[in-house]
MARRONU-221278 format. One record per residue (C-alpha): residue number from 1; residue in three letters; x, y, z. Coordinates in pm, 1 decimal, padded with zeros to 6 digits. Layout:
# residues N
+-----+--------+----------+----------+----------+
| num | residu |       px |       py |       pz |
+-----+--------+----------+----------+----------+
| NUM |    ALA |        X |        Y |        Z |
...
+-----+--------+----------+----------+----------+
# end
This chain:
# residues 79
+-----+--------+----------+----------+----------+
| num | residu |       px |       py |       pz |
+-----+--------+----------+----------+----------+
|   1 |    MET |  14220.5 |  09406.7 |  09308.6 |
|   2 |    THR |  14251.4 |  09728.7 |  09484.9 |
|   3 |    ILE |  14129.0 |  09754.3 |  09828.6 |
|   4 |    TYR |  14065.3 |  10107.4 |  10000.1 |
|   5 |    ARG |  14019.8 |  10198.3 |  10341.8 |
|   6 |    ILE |  13913.1 |  10513.1 |  10533.8 |
|   7 |    ASP |  13931.5 |  10582.3 |  10880.6 |
|   8 |    ILE |  13627.5 |  10805.3 |  10924.9 |
|   9 |    ARG |  13593.9 |  11088.8 |  11203.0 |
|  10 |    HIS |  13329.5 |  11308.1 |  11287.6 |
|  11 |    GLN |  13446.7 |  11615.6 |  11512.7 |
|  12 |    GLY |  13762.9 |  11428.3 |  11571.5 |
|  13 |    LYS |  13585.0 |  11117.0 |  11762.3 |
|  14 |    LEU |  13644.8 |  10793.5 |  11536.1 |
|  15 |    LEU |  13314.2 |  10638.1 |  11396.3 |
|  16 |    GLY |  13520.7 |  10324.1 |  11213.8 |
|  17 |    HIS |  13601.8 |  10234.5 |  10915.8 |
|  18 |    PHE |  13503.6 |  10161.9 |  10555.4 |
|  19 |    GLU |  13681.6 |  09886.8 |  10362.3 |
|  20 |    SER |  13588.4 |  09830.0 |  10000.2 |
|  21 |    ALA |  13767.5 |  09525.6 |  09811.7 |
|  22 |    THR |  13522.3 |  09501.1 |  09505.8 |
|  23 |    PRO |  13637.7 |  09524.1 |  09135.0 |
|  24 |    TRP |  13517.3 |  09909.0 |  09173.1 |
|  25 |    SER |  13641.3 |  10000.1 |  09516.8 |
|  26 |    LEU |  13814.7 |  10304.2 |  09432.7 |
|  27 |    GLN |  13484.2 |  10448.6 |  09289.8 |
|  28 |    ALA |  13293.6 |  10312.7 |  09583.6 |
|  29 |    ALA |  13543.0 |  10472.9 |  09834.1 |
|  30 |    ARG |  13508.3 |  10813.4 |  09636.8 |
|  31 |    GLN |  13121.5 |  10810.7 |  09687.1 |
|  32 |    VAL |  13144.0 |  10744.4 |  10048.8 |
|  33 |    ALA |  13374.5 |  11018.0 |  10104.9 |
|  34 |    ALA |  13178.4 |  11305.7 |  09898.2 |
|  35 |    THR |  12876.0 |  11133.4 |  10092.5 |
|  36 |    LEU |  13122.7 |  11243.1 |  10403.6 |
|  37 |    ASP |  13227.7 |  11563.1 |  10335.3 |
|  38 |    ALA |  13414.2 |  11846.2 |  10577.1 |
|  39 |    ALA |  13120.4 |  12017.7 |  10546.2 |
|  40 |    GLY |  12931.6 |  11796.3 |  10776.4 |
|  41 |    GLY |  13224.4 |  11802.1 |  11038.1 |
|  42 |    TYR |  13357.5 |  11514.4 |  10881.6 |
|  43 |    GLN |  13767.5 |  11413.1 |  10877.1 |
|  44 |    LEU |  13827.4 |  11060.3 |  10641.1 |
|  45 |    ASP |  14195.5 |  10957.6 |  10649.3 |
|  46 |    VAL |  14204.6 |  10758.2 |  10288.5 |
|  47 |    GLN |  14460.8 |  10417.4 |  10264.4 |
|  48 |    VAL |  14515.6 |  10162.9 |  10007.9 |
|  49 |    ALA |  14626.2 |  09808.4 |  10040.5 |
|  50 |    ARG |  15015.0 |  09792.8 |  09868.8 |
|  51 |    GLU |  15126.6 |  09477.1 |  10008.0 |
|  52 |    GLU |  15038.1 |  09201.8 |  10194.1 |
|  53 |    ARG |  15109.2 |  09023.2 |  10533.1 |
|  54 |    ARG |  15066.1 |  08630.1 |  10511.0 |
|  55 |    LEU |  15076.2 |  08314.7 |  10767.9 |
|  56 |    ILE |  15150.9 |  08021.0 |  10595.7 |
|  57 |    GLU |  15189.1 |  07614.3 |  10722.2 |
|  58 |    SER |  15378.9 |  07363.9 |  10675.3 |
|  59 |    GLY |  15271.1 |  07016.6 |  10753.3 |
|  60 |    PRO |  15292.1 |  06679.9 |  10627.2 |
|  61 |    ALA |  15004.0 |  06750.6 |  10353.7 |
|  62 |    GLY |  15248.6 |  07068.9 |  10209.0 |
|  63 |    MET |  15190.5 |  07410.5 |  10262.5 |
|  64 |    ARG |  14874.7 |  07608.8 |  10333.2 |
|  65 |    LEU |  14782.4 |  07992.8 |  10342.0 |
|  66 |    VAL |  14617.7 |  08019.7 |  10704.5 |
|  67 |    SER |  14548.0 |  08366.7 |  10748.3 |
|  68 |    SER |  14638.0 |  08689.5 |  10520.3 |
|  69 |    GLU |  14664.0 |  09079.0 |  10630.4 |
|  70 |    PRO |  14634.8 |  09337.7 |  10377.1 |
|  71 |    LEU |  14906.0 |  09612.2 |  10465.5 |
|  72 |    PHE |  14762.4 |  10028.9 |  10386.9 |
|  73 |    VAL |  14954.5 |  10298.8 |  10316.3 |
|  74 |    ALA |  14796.3 |  10673.6 |  10295.6 |
|  75 |    ALA |  14646.6 |  10770.0 |  09963.9 |
|  76 |    THR |  14454.6 |  10982.6 |  09798.2 |
|  77 |    LEU |  14137.8 |  10958.7 |  09618.7 |
|  78 |    ASP |  14265.5 |  11120.0 |  09261.2 |
|  79 |    ALA |  14352.8 |  10887.7 |  08978.8 |
+-----+--------+----------+----------+----------+
# end
């Protein structure tokens, strides 16, 4: 499953980000991008997760995943 993230700015001010990890994440990201267009003063930076950083713990009971973090790279919504 691909994770898409969109950093959302309005007139240069960072408002936050939209992140989708659903099976339809590309369509969700496209819908958000279409809603927040440049004509309304929005700037969007699209990213996609290509790798993942994992923290693993090893103990007497074996290994376990403590946390994972997607690593994003710049992308477009064209496909």
